C-alpha positions in Angstrom: 13.2 27.3 -14.8 9.3 27.2 -14.4 9.3 23.5 -15.3 12.0 22.8 -12.6 10.0 24.7 -9.9 6.8 22.9 -11.0 8.5 19.5 -10.8 9.9 20.3 -7.4 6.5 21.3 -6.0 4.8 18.2 -7.7 7.5 15.9 -6.2 7.2 17.4 -2.7 3.4 17.2 -2.8 3.6 13.5 -3.8 5.8 12.7 -0.8 3.0 13.6 1.5 0.2 11.9 -0.4 -0.9 8.8 1.4 -2.7 6.0 -0.5 -4.1 3.0 1.3 -2.4 -0.2 0.1 -4.6 -1.9 -2.5 -6.5 1.3 -3.4 -6.8 2.2 -7.0 -5.1 5.5 -7.9 -6.1 7.5 -11.0 -3.2 7.8 -13.4 -2.4 11.2 -14.7 -1.9 11.6 -18.4 -0.2 14.9 -17.9 2.4 13.3 -15.6 3.1 10.7 -18.2 3.5 13.3 -21.0 5.7 15.4 -18.7 8.0 12.4 -18.1 8.2 11.6 -21.8 9.0 15.2 -22.5 11.8 15.2 -20.0 13.2 11.7 -20.8 13.6 10.7 -24.4 12.5 7.3 -25.6 15.4 4.8 -25.5 14.6 3.3 -28.9 14.0 6.5 -30.9 15.6 9.3 -28.9 12.4 11.3 -29.4 10.5 13.2 -26.7 7.1 12.8 -28.4 5.2 10.0 -30.0 5.3 6.3 -29.6 8.3 4.4 -28.2 8.5 1.0 -29.9 9.5 -1.8 -27.5 9.1 0.3 -24.3 6.5 1.3 -21.8 6.4 4.0 -19.1 6.5 2.3 -15.7 6.1 3.5 -12.2 9.1 2.7 -10.1 7.1 2.4 -6.9 3.7 0.9 -7.7 0.7 3.2 -7.4 -1.2 0.5 -5.5 1.6 0.4 -2.9 1.8 4.2 -2.3 4.0 5.3 -5.2 3.4 8.8 -6.6 2.0 9.3 -10.0 4.7 11.8 -10.8 7.5 12.0 -13.4 10.0 11.5 -10.6 8.5 8.0 -10.0 8.5 6.9 -13.7 11.0 5.1 -15.9 11.2 3.6 -19.4 11.0 -0.2 -19.3 11.1 -2.9 -22.0 7.7 -4.5 -22.6 8.9 -7.9 -21.4 10.4 -6.4 -18.2 7.2 -4.4 -17.7 5.0 -7.5 -17.9 7.2 -9.4 -15.4 7.1 -6.4 -13.0 3.4 -6.0 -13.4 2.9 -9.6 -12.3 5.0 -9.1 -9.2 3.1 -5.8 -8.5 -0.2 -7.6 -8.8 1.0 -10.1 -6.2 2.4 -7.4 -3.9 -0.8 -5.3 -4.1 -3.0 -8.3 -3.5 -1.0 -9.2 -0.4 -1.2 -5.5 0.7 -4.9 -5.4 0.1 -5.4 -8.4 2.4 -3.5 -6.6 5.2 -5.6 -3.4 5.2 -6.9 -3.4 8.8 -8.7 -0.1 8.9 -12.5 -0.1 8.3 -12.3 3.7 7.5 -10.2 3.3 4.3 -12.3 3.5 1.2 -10.9 1.2 -1.5 -11.6 0.6 -5.2 -11.7 -2.8 -6.6 -10.4 -4.0 -10.0 -13.7 -3.2 -11.7 -14.2 0.2 -10.1 -16.5 -0.8 -7.1 -15.8 1.2 -4.0 -15.9 -0.6 -0.6 -14.5 -0.7 3.0 -13.2 -3.7 4.8 -15.2 -4.3 8.0 -14.3 -7.3 10.2 -12.7 -9.0 7.2 -15.7 -8.5 4.9 -16.3 -6.1 2.0 -18.9 -3.5 2.6 -19.8 -1.7 -0.6 -20.8 1.9 -1.1 -18.4 4.4 0.6 
């Protein structure tokens, strides 16, 4: 019962979280473990430990505003995951280019924080 209430609150809070497209979102290890506890591994049927041949994937990419919550996670084969990751890199790259606001603080692939001002990166926000 407590888990259901906690998940409902977490999911509702994630609906209102706004992430600028292209911004790097910290991944929550606890959300990943909670998903694995709720959804057994397809290859082993276990709720703990490794899942050979599968990865945990975000249905809606984090870089495109998806929530880092168990409700936005799924098991995916490694091959399908790699293909989806490639599509997401292209999607997020396009979204990153479209960020019009100079007030949005973004994080680059190597962790540098910057704002887009008149089409140029301005570091240090």
